[in-house]
C-alpha positions as CSV (number, residue, x, y, z in Angstrom):
1,M,14.0,-5.8,5.6
2,K,16.5,-7.2,3.1
3,A,15.9,-7.1,-0.7
4,I,17.2,-10.0,-2.7
5,T,17.4,-10.2,-6.5
6,L,17.0,-13.5,-8.1
7,R,18.4,-14.2,-11.6
8,Q,18.1,-17.1,-14.0
9,I,14.8,-18.4,-12.7
10,P,13.9,-21.4,-14.9
11,T,10.8,-20.8,-17.1
12,A,8.9,-23.7,-15.5
13,L,9.5,-22.3,-12.0
14,A,8.5,-18.8,-13.0
15,E,5.3,-20.1,-14.5
16,I,4.4,-22.0,-11.3
17,I,5.1,-18.8,-9.3
18,E,2.9,-16.8,-11.6
19,R,0.1,-19.3,-11.5
20,E,0.3,-19.4,-7.6
21,A,0.1,-15.6,-7.5
22,A,-2.9,-15.4,-9.9
23,A,-4.7,-18.1,-8.0
24,A,-4.1,-16.4,-4.6
25,G,-4.8,-12.9,-6.1
26,T,-1.5,-11.6,-4.7
27,S,1.7,-10.1,-6.1
28,L,4.6,-12.1,-7.3
29,N,6.7,-10.8,-4.4
30,K,4.2,-11.9,-1.8
31,T,3.8,-15.2,-3.5
32,V,7.5,-15.8,-3.5
33,L,7.8,-14.8,0.1
34,R,5.0,-17.2,1.1
35,L,6.5,-20.0,-0.8
36,L,9.9,-19.4,0.8
37,E,8.4,-19.3,4.2
38,E,6.5,-22.6,3.6
39,A,9.7,-24.2,2.2
40,T,11.8,-23.2,5.1
41,G,9.3,-24.0,7.8
42,L,8.6,-20.4,8.7
43,S,5.1,-19.0,9.1
44,G,3.9,-15.5,9.9
45,K,4.2,-16.1,13.7
46,G,7.3,-18.2,13.9
47,R,8.4,-21.7,13.1
48,R,6.2,-24.5,12.0
49,P,7.0,-28.2,12.2
50,R,9.0,-29.2,9.2
51,R,7.1,-31.4,6.8
52,F,8.8,-34.2,4.9
53,H,7.5,-35.8,1.7
54,D,8.1,-39.4,2.7
55,L,6.4,-41.8,5.0
56,D,6.7,-39.7,8.2
57,E,3.1,-38.7,8.1
58,L,2.1,-42.4,8.5
59,A,4.3,-43.0,11.6
60,G,2.0,-43.6,14.5
61,S,-1.2,-43.4,12.5
62,W,-2.2,-47.0,13.0
63,T,-4.2,-48.2,15.8
64,T,-2.8,-51.0,18.0
65,K,-5.3,-53.4,16.3
66,Q,-4.2,-52.4,12.8
67,A,-0.5,-52.8,13.8
68,R,-1.2,-56.3,15.2
69,E,-3.1,-57.3,12.0
70,F,-0.2,-56.0,9.8
71,D,2.3,-58.0,11.8
72,R,0.1,-61.1,11.5
73,H,0.1,-60.7,7.7
74,L,3.8,-60.4,7.6
75,G,4.3,-63.6,9.7
76,D,4.6,-65.9,6.6
77,Q,7.2,-63.6,5.1
78,R,9.3,-63.6,8.3
79,Q,9.7,-67.4,8.3
80,I,13.1,-68.8,7.4
81,D,13.1,-71.5,4.8
82,P,15.8,-74.0,5.9
83,D,16.2,-75.3,2.3
84,L,17.4,-71.9,1.2
85,W,20.2,-71.9,3.9
86,E,21.8,-75.2,2.9
């Protein structure tokens, strides 16, 4: 395995890593490796699906009924006001 030395770790980041290690009861080294694996989408047995922190988790989560209801509520907003286009 490869060894990597990290320098100039910001204080706030170091504190977060130390808190994570203490909460998990693991070493700083194991904690950093776990955090790197999570951040890069790697797990102990291979690749995990990459998670984004936007609205992707909501895609496809509505039922057909909920989607129709949402579209119905947007109906008024989708109307074109002819007076605004003169």
